[in-house]
C-alpha positions in Angstrom: 127.7 109.8 117.5 126.7 110.3 113.8 127.6 106.7 112.7 124.8 105.2 114.9 122.1 103.3 113.0 119.1 105.6 113.0 116.9 102.7 114.1 119.1 101.4 116.9 117.3 102.9 119.8 113.9 102.0 118.5 115.0 98.4 117.9 116.4 98.2 121.4 113.0 99.2 122.7 111.3 96.7 120.4 113.7 94.1 121.9 112.4 95.0 125.3 108.9 94.4 123.8 107.8 98.1 124.2 104.4 98.3 122.4 104.9 102.0 121.6 108.2 101.2 119.9 106.5 98.4 117.9 103.8 100.8 116.7 106.4 103.4 115.8 108.5 100.9 113.9 105.5 99.6 112.0 104.5 103.2 111.1 108.1 104.0 110.0 108.9 100.8 108.0 105.6 99.4 106.7 105.1 101.6 103.6 108.5 100.7 102.2 108.2 97.0 103.0 104.8 96.9 101.3 106.1 98.7 98.3 109.1 96.3 98.0 107.0 93.2 98.4 104.3 94.5 96.0 106.9 95.3 93.3 108.6 91.9 93.8 105.3 89.8 93.9 102.7 91.9 92.1 100.0 90.9 94.6 98.8 93.2 97.4 97.6 90.4 99.7 100.9 88.5 99.4 102.8 91.8 100.0 100.8 92.3 103.2 101.6 88.7 104.2 105.3 89.3 103.7 105.3 92.6 105.6 103.4 90.9 108.5 106.0 88.1 108.6 108.9 90.6 108.6 107.4 92.3 111.6 106.8 89.0 113.4 110.5 88.2 112.8 111.5 91.6 114.1 109.4 91.2 117.2 110.9 87.7 117.9 114.5 88.7 117.0 114.9 92.3 117.9 116.7 91.5 121.1 119.3 89.6 119.1 120.0 92.4 116.6 123.4 94.0 117.2 124.2 97.4 115.9 127.3 97.4 113.7 126.7 93.9 112.3 124.4 95.3 109.6 122.2 98.3 109.2 118.7 97.5 110.4 117.2 98.7 107.1 119.5 96.3 105.2 118.5 93.5 107.5 114.8 94.0 107.1 115.1 94.4 103.3 117.1 91.1 103.2 114.4 89.3 105.2 111.6 90.7 103.0 113.4 89.8 99.8 114.1 86.3 101.1 110.4 85.9 101.9 109.5 87.2 98.5 111.8 84.7 96.8 110.3 81.9 98.8 106.8 83.0 97.5 108.1 83.3 94.0 109.6 79.8 94.2 106.3 78.4 95.5 104.5 79.9 92.5 106.5 77.8 90.1 104.0 75.0 90.9 101.1 77.3 90.4 101.9 79.7 87.5 99.7 82.6 86.9 99.2 84.1 83.4 98.3 87.6 84.6 98.7 89.7 87.6 95.5 90.5 89.5 93.9 93.8 88.8 93.2 96.1 91.7 89.9 98.1 91.4 89.7 101.6 92.6 86.2 102.1 94.0 86.5 105.9 94.2 87.2 106.4 90.5 84.6 106.1 87.7 85.2 103.1 85.4 86.6 105.2 82.5 88.8 107.6 84.5 92.4 106.9 84.2 91.9 103.8 82.0 95.0 104.4 79.9 97.1 105.1 83.0 95.9 101.9 84.6 96.7 100.0 81.4 100.1 101.5 81.3 100.7 100.7 85.0 99.6 97.1 84.3 102.0 96.8 81.3 104.9 98.1 83.4 104.0 95.8 86.3 103.8 92.8 83.9 107.1 93.7 82.3 108.7 94.0 85.7 107.3 90.7 86.8 108.6 89.0 83.6 112.2 90.1 84.3 114.6 87.5 85.8 114.4 87.7 89.6 117.9 89.3 90.2 117.3 92.0 87.6 113.9 92.7 89.1 115.4 92.9 92.6 118.1 95.4 91.4 115.5 97.6 89.7 113.2 97.5 92.7 115.9 98.3 95.2 117.4 101.2 93.2 114.4 102.8 91.6 111.4 102.0 93.8 113.1 101.6 97.2 115.5 104.5 96.2 118.6 102.8 97.6 122.0 103.9 96.5 123.9 101.5 94.2 126.3 100.9 97.1 123.5 99.9 99.5 121.6 97.8 97.0 124.8 96.0 96.0 125.6 95.3 99.6 122.1 94.0 100.2 122.3 91.8 97.2 125.7 90.5 98.1 127.4 91.7 94.9 129.8 94.4 93.8 128.6 97.8 92.6 129.9 96.9 89.1 127.8 93.7 89.1 124.8 95.7 90.2 125.3 98.2 87.5 125.6 95.4 85.0 122.3 93.9 86.3 120.6 97.3 86.1 121.7 97.8 82.5 120.4 94.4 81.5 117.2 94.9 83.5 116.6 98.3 81.8 117.3 96.8 78.4 114.9 93.8 79.0 112.3 96.1 80.5 112.5 98.4 77.4 112.2 95.4 75.1 109.2 94.0 77.1 107.4 97.4 77.0 108.2 98.0 73.3 106.6 94.6 72.6 103.5 95.6 74.6 103.1 98.9 72.7 104.4 101.1 75.5 107.4 103.2 74.7 108.8 106.5 75.8 108.4 107.9 72.3 104.6 107.6 72.4 102.7 110.5 73.9 
């Protein structure tokens, strides 16, 4: 049965509150959920909070999930995105001018300074995009979803997704050109 959701058996075990299944599910899904939330929110602690809330919801609702209604990965991405949007909406009352900088204690202070500055400019440019454009970029490029899966997750057509991606790339290029970061520089 090749059409079976690859996570179906694991979710059934989580629904029966099997601790080993929960550990396996967390090990399998946590890195991608953290990456998604980190790209959407730009804050590691908030991303961890989102991932934790997703797993709490899985724990509580796994027995209700039905194979065939939606792919499990699609469902957890939708839950994570909804939680990220809730956080982003709550930020409107408490705007932040800059994203927090994460220090790497293992690296000397001057090592990789330019790379970190470039990463920060990309992160800031990504954060400055409209939410739907950022979501499309994150799903397709960082979460490595196909356009078909990303469009389904976002509830739009593939053509609409491709239009969002084109606008997002154009806006991202403009943001990065304004910050002194372009592909032409070496």
